[in-house]
C-alpha positions in Angstrom: -5.7 -13.5 14.3 -6.4 -17.0 15.5 -9.8 -18.4 14.5 -12.6 -17.3 16.8 -13.3 -20.9 17.8 -9.8 -21.4 19.1 -9.9 -18.1 21.1 -13.2 -19.2 22.7 -11.4 -22.3 24.1 -9.3 -19.9 26.2 -11.6 -17.0 26.8 -15.3 -17.2 27.7 -17.8 -15.4 25.6 -15.2 -14.2 23.1 -16.7 -12.3 20.1 -15.7 -9.9 17.4 -15.9 -6.2 18.2 -19.0 -4.5 16.8 -18.5 -1.1 15.3 -21.0 1.8 15.8 -22.8 0.9 12.5 -23.3 -2.7 13.6 -20.6 -4.3 11.5 -18.2 -6.8 12.9 -14.5 -5.9 13.1 -12.9 -9.3 12.8 -9.4 -7.9 13.6 -10.3 -7.4 17.2 -11.9 -9.9 19.6 -13.5 -8.9 22.9 -13.7 -11.4 25.8 -14.0 -11.8 29.5 -10.6 -11.5 31.1 -9.1 -14.6 32.7 -8.1 -14.7 36.4 -5.0 -12.5 36.9 -5.1 -11.5 33.3 -1.9 -9.9 32.0 -1.2 -7.5 29.2 0.7 -8.4 26.0 3.9 -6.8 27.2 4.0 -8.7 30.5 6.3 -11.7 31.4 3.6 -14.2 30.7 3.7 -13.4 27.0 7.5 -13.3 26.5 7.3 -16.5 24.6 5.2 -14.8 21.9 8.2 -12.8 21.0 7.8 -9.5 22.7 11.3 -8.1 23.4 12.3 -5.4 25.8 14.2 -2.3 24.7 18.0 -2.8 24.8 19.5 -1.2 27.8 21.7 1.2 25.9 18.7 2.5 24.0 16.4 3.3 26.9 17.2 7.0 27.1 17.0 7.6 23.3 13.8 5.6 23.0 12.3 7.6 25.9 13.1 10.8 24.0 11.4 9.5 20.9 8.1 8.9 22.9 8.0 12.7 23.6 6.0 14.7 23.2 3.1 12.6 24.3 0.3 13.0 21.8 -2.8 11.0 21.3 -6.0 11.3 19.2 -7.5 13.8 21.7 -4.6 16.2 21.1 -4.5 16.3 17.3 -5.6 19.9 17.3 -2.6 21.1 19.3 -0.3 22.6 16.6 2.7 22.9 19.0 2.5 19.3 19.9 2.2 18.2 16.3 5.1 20.3 15.3 7.3 18.8 18.0 6.1 15.2 17.4 6.8 15.6 13.6 10.5 15.6 14.5 10.2 12.2 16.2 8.5 10.2 13.5 10.5 7.1 12.4 10.7 5.3 9.2 10.3 1.6 10.1 10.2 -1.7 8.3 7.7 -4.4 9.2 9.6 -7.6 10.2 6.9 -9.7 11.7 3.5 -10.3 13.3 2.5 -11.5 16.7 -1.0 -13.0 16.8 -3.8 -12.5 19.3 -2.1 -10.3 21.9 -4.2 -9.4 24.9 -4.9 -5.9 26.3 -6.8 -5.5 29.5 -9.5 -2.8 29.2 -8.5 0.2 31.4 -12.1 1.3 32.1 -13.2 -2.3 32.9 -10.5 -4.8 33.9 -13.1 -7.6 33.6 -12.7 -7.5 29.8 -9.8 -8.0 27.5 -9.2 -7.1 23.8 -7.3 -9.5 21.6 -5.6 -8.4 18.4 -2.6 -9.0 16.2 0.4 -6.7 16.4 3.0 -5.6 13.9 6.6 -6.0 14.8 8.6 -3.1 13.2 12.3 -2.1 13.3 13.4 1.5 12.8 15.7 2.2 9.8 17.5 4.8 11.9 21.0 3.3 12.6 21.2 4.7 16.1 18.1 2.6 17.0 19.5 -0.7 15.7 18.3 -3.6 17.8 15.0 -1.9 18.8 11.7 -3.6 18.1 8.4 -1.6 18.2 5.0 -3.2 18.5 2.0 -1.7 16.8 -1.6 -2.9 17.5 -3.7 -3.8 14.5 -6.1 -1.0 15.1 -3.3 1.5 14.8 -1.6 -0.1 11.7 -2.2 2.8 9.3 -4.2 3.7 6.2 -2.8 0.9 4.1 -3.3 -1.9 6.6 -4.7 -5.3 5.5 -7.0 -7.6 7.3 -4.2 -10.1 7.6 -1.3 -8.3 9.0 1.2 -10.8 7.6 0.6 -9.3 4.2 2.3 -6.1 5.5 5.6 -7.7 6.2 8.5 -5.9 4.6 6.7 -2.7 4.1 8.2 0.7 5.1 5.9 2.8 7.2 6.0 5.9 9.4 5.8 5.1 13.1 5.4 7.3 16.2 6.7 5.8 19.5 3.9 6.4 21.9 4.7 4.5 25.0 7.2 2.3 27.0 5.3 -0.5 28.7 6.8 -1.7 31.9 7.2 -5.4 32.2 6.6 -6.9 35.6 8.3 -10.1 36.7 6.8 -12.6 39.1 10.3 -13.2 40.5 11.1 -10.1 42.7 14.8 -10.6 42.5 14.7 -11.0 38.7 12.7 -7.8 38.3 15.2 -5.8 40.4 18.1 -7.2 38.5 16.7 -6.1 35.1 16.8 -2.3 34.8 15.6 -2.1 31.2 12.3 -4.0 31.5 10.4 -1.9 29.0 8.6 -2.8 25.8 8.1 -0.2 23.1 4.6 0.5 21.6 4.1 2.4 18.4 1.3 4.0 16.3 1.2 4.3 12.5 -2.1 6.1 12.4 -0.9 8.9 14.5 2.4 9.1 12.5 0.6 9.4 9.2 -1.8 12.0 10.6 1.0 14.2 12.1 3.0 14.1 8.9 0.2 14.4 6.3 -1.5 17.3 8.3 1.6 19.4 7.6 0.9 19.2 3.9 -2.9 19.7 4.3 -2.6 22.6 6.7 -0.3 24.5 4.3 -2.5 24.3 1.2 -4.2 27.6 0.3 -8.0 27.4 0.5 -10.2 28.7 -2.2 -9.1 30.6 -5.4 -6.8 32.9 -3.5 -4.8 35.4 -5.5 -2.2 35.8 -2.8 1.4 34.9 -3.6 2.3 31.3 -2.7 4.8 30.7 0.1 7.9 28.7 -0.8 6.4 25.7 0.9 3.1 26.0 -1.0 5.0 26.4 -4.3 7.0 23.3 -3.5 3.8 21.3 -2.8 1.7 22.5 -5.7 4.3 23.0 -8.4 7.2 20.6 -7.9 7.1 16.8 -8.1 7.6 14.6 -5.1 9.7 11.4 -5.1 8.9 8.4 -3.0 9.0 4.6 -2.6 6.0 2.4 -3.4 5.0 0.8 -0.1 1.8 -1.1 -1.1 -0.2 -1.8 -4.3 -3.9 -2.4 -3.6 -6.6 -3.3 -6.1 -7.6 0.4 -6.3 -4.3 2.2 -6.2 -0.7 2.7 -5.0 0.5 3.9 -1.6 3.8 5.9 -1.8 6.0 7.1 1.1 8.3 10.1 0.5 11.7 10.4 2.2 10.1 13.2 4.3 7.6 10.5 5.5 4.5 11.8 3.8 2.1 9.1 2.8 0.3 9.5 -0.6 -2.3 7.4 -2.3 -2.4 7.4 -6.1 -5.5 5.8 -7.7 -4.8 3.3 -10.5 -6.2 5.5 -13.2 -3.9 8.4 -12.1 -0.9 6.2 -11.7 -0.4 4.6 -15.2 -2.1 4.0 -18.5 -1.6 0.3 -17.7 -4.9 0.7 -15.7 -6.6 0.9 -19.1 -5.2 -2.4 -20.2 -7.5 -5.4 -20.9 -4.7 -7.8 -20.2 -2.5 -6.5 -17.4 -3.2 -4.7 -14.1 -1.2 -2.1 -12.1 -0.1 -5.0 -9.9 1.7 -6.6 -12.8 4.0 -3.6 -13.4 4.3 -1.8 -10.0 6.1 -3.3 -7.1 7.0 -2.5 -3.5 10.2 -0.4 -3.2 9.8 1.0 -6.8 11.0 4.6 -6.8 8.4 6.9 -8.3 8.0 10.6 -9.2 4.6 12.1 -8.8 2.6 15.3 -8.4 0.4 16.4 -5.5 -3.3 16.6 -6.5 -5.2 17.1 -3.3 -6.2 15.6 0.0 -9.3 14.5 1.9 -10.0 13.7 5.5 -11.1 10.1 6.4 -10.1 6.9 4.7 -12.2 7.4 1.6 -14.0 4.8 -0.4 -11.4 4.2 -3.2 -8.2 3.3 -1.4 -9.0 -0.4 -0.8 -7.6 0.0 2.7 -9.1 -2.1 5.5 -8.5 0.5 8.3 -11.6 1.0 10.3 -10.3 4.2 11.9 -11.5 6.9 9.6 -11.3 9.7 12.1 -8.1 11.8 12.3 -6.9 10.5 8.9 -5.6 12.7 6.2 -5.3 11.1 2.8 -2.8 12.9 0.5 -3.5 12.1 -3.2 -1.1 12.3 -6.2 -0.8 11.4 -9.8 2.0 9.8 -11.8 0.4 9.4 -15.1 1.6 12.7 -16.5 5.1 11.4 -16.4 4.1 8.7 -19.0 3.4 9.2 -22.7 0.0 8.3 -23.9 0.0 4.9 -25.7 -2.1 6.3 -28.5 0.5 9.1 -29.1 3.3 6.6 -29.2 1.4 4.4 -31.7 0.6 7.4 -33.9 4.3 8.4 -34.0 5.3 4.9 -35.1 2.7 5.0 -37.9 3.9 8.4 -39.1 7.5 7.2 -39.0 6.5 4.2 -41.1 7.5 1.8 -38.4 4.2 -0.1 -38.2 3.3 -1.7 -41.5 5.1 -4.9 -42.2 6.3 -5.3 -38.6 5.5 -8.2 -36.3 4.1 -7.4 -32.8 3.1 -9.4 -29.7 -0.6 -9.0 -28.9 -3.5 -10.4 -27.0 -7.0 -11.3 -28.3 -9.6 -9.1 -26.5 -12.8 -9.5 -28.5 -13.6 -12.6 -30.6 -15.9 -11.8 -33.6 -15.4 -14.1 -36.6 -18.1 -12.4 -38.7 -16.4 -9.0 -38.7 -13.1 -8.3 -37.1 -11.5 -9.4 -33.9 -10.0 -6.8 -31.6 -6.5 -7.2 -30.0 -4.3 -5.2 -27.7 -0.7 -4.8 -28.8 2.0 -5.3 -26.2 3.2 -2.0 -24.7 0.1 -0.1 -25.9 -2.3 -0.7 -23.0 -5.9 0.2 -23.6 -5.5 0.8 -27.4 -7.5 -1.8 -29.4 -6.8 -2.6 -33.0 -8.4 -4.9 -35.5 -7.3 -8.5 -36.4 -8.6 -10.2 -39.5 -10.5 -13.4 -38.8 -8.6 -16.6 -39.6 -9.3 -20.3 -38.8 -6.4 -20.5 -36.4 -7.9 -17.9 -34.1 -10.2 -19.5 -31.5 -12.4 -17.9 -28.8 -10.3 -19.6 -26.2 -7.5 -17.1 -26.9 -9.7 -14.3 -25.6 -10.2 -16.2 -22.3 -6.7 -17.4 -21.6 -5.1 -14.2 -22.9 -2.3 -16.4 -24.4 0.0 -14.1 -26.3 -0.1 -14.2 -30.1 2.1 -12.9 -32.9 0.5 -10.6 -35.4 1.6 -8.9 -38.6 0.6 -5.3 -39.3 -1.0 -5.1 -42.8 -2.3 -1.5 -42.8 -2.0 1.4 -40.5 -3.0 5.1 -40.5 -3.6 7.8 -38.0 -5.0 11.3 -38.0 -5.8 14.1 -35.4 -9.0 16.0 -35.5 -8.1 19.7 -35.9 -11.0 20.9 -33.8 -11.1 18.4 -30.9 -7.5 17.2 -31.0 -8.7 13.6 -30.8 -6.4 11.1 -32.2 -7.9 8.3 -34.3 -5.9 5.1 -35.0 -6.7 2.5 -37.7 -4.5 -0.6 -37.6 -5.3 -3.8 -39.3 -3.4 -7.0 -38.4 -3.0 -10.5 -39.7 -2.6 -13.5 -37.3 0.9 -15.0 -37.4 1.1 -17.6 -34.7 0.5 -18.3 -31.0 3.4 -17.7 -28.5 3.5 -20.4 -25.9 5.8 -18.9 -23.3 5.6 -22.0 -21.2 7.6 -23.8 -23.9 10.7 -22.0 -22.6 11.0 -24.2 -19.6 10.5 -27.3 -21.7 13.1 -26.3 -24.2 15.6 -25.3 -21.5 15.2 -28.8 -20.0 15.5 -30.5 -23.4 18.7 -28.8 -24.4 20.2 -28.8 -21.0 23.8 -30.1 -21.2 24.2 -33.5 -19.5 
């Protein structure tokens, strides 16, 4: 979105949209329409990059817009069932800023917002570009739409906007003057509601249907589409959108050094289990979507596919593979009067002791510069009653590991 001050130079009394609770939605600007104001898909805005549907795709694209379904029809099961067959997996390829839409109920006003440009992955629709308004950009949308480029998202084609040309003869010579509009919010709701509507309610003793058994007892597979500060969004090949909170995704969430974002990336393939759903955006997704109505958030967990770091560490101790070995570690707590605490690489969240030495400085706890440590003693035991595993590892400082030296050394020894 262009800065508000720049928009106000073109539109009188432009201001951010205010939500029902009095907050400003800075992704949408409301302003007085200019004289002969046109919509984003009209000839006047062709230079922004809005392309018409290729002529050979008109019939196919028209079919994908059916059945017509909007937010007022979300309770119609027949329509949802038919629309579910027409949801497209699309890749975000661009963003168009500050596109105008004239208010239908009051043409004196115009709404300005950014739009995603997406392309279907379906080969038969190659060459088609679909435009999705910011307010319909889905559960994982970001305030700056450019951060969504290259994501894979489900999209429902909702309309073909007819472009009018000022030149009468030009308009009559172009028979495919339509621009495709899509909606990610509707696509996510239509797909995710299929899961939510088939989950048995309460502690029913009835036999599960094959679909219910598949949802509740078999793992899903999907692609990571977005990693937020609070969790991971995953899209399955059936176009169900799941959110996995950090603490349910990986033990890396317990690390004092790394975060989920350091190890999970877009397009990673992941296996996970269904854990539940809730309606509305929820408070823990870190999504910036203001449309909390008609949203179904499917939730999952991936952490059960990992082995607990403390169990792996216990096994190494029992197999006599710890004492006398050198490990990469990070200083977490600096305490020269007692013992420092460190986190060993590959054992996120497990803190072990490091004997104070003069070479260890408090700066290492701030910079998280890697260090080399030598394991002096190690033991582990499991409480027979609670099953809790206790780990006691004592290390000696070996040296710092300046990973930035690699570039310097490569340059120094580079063959002339």
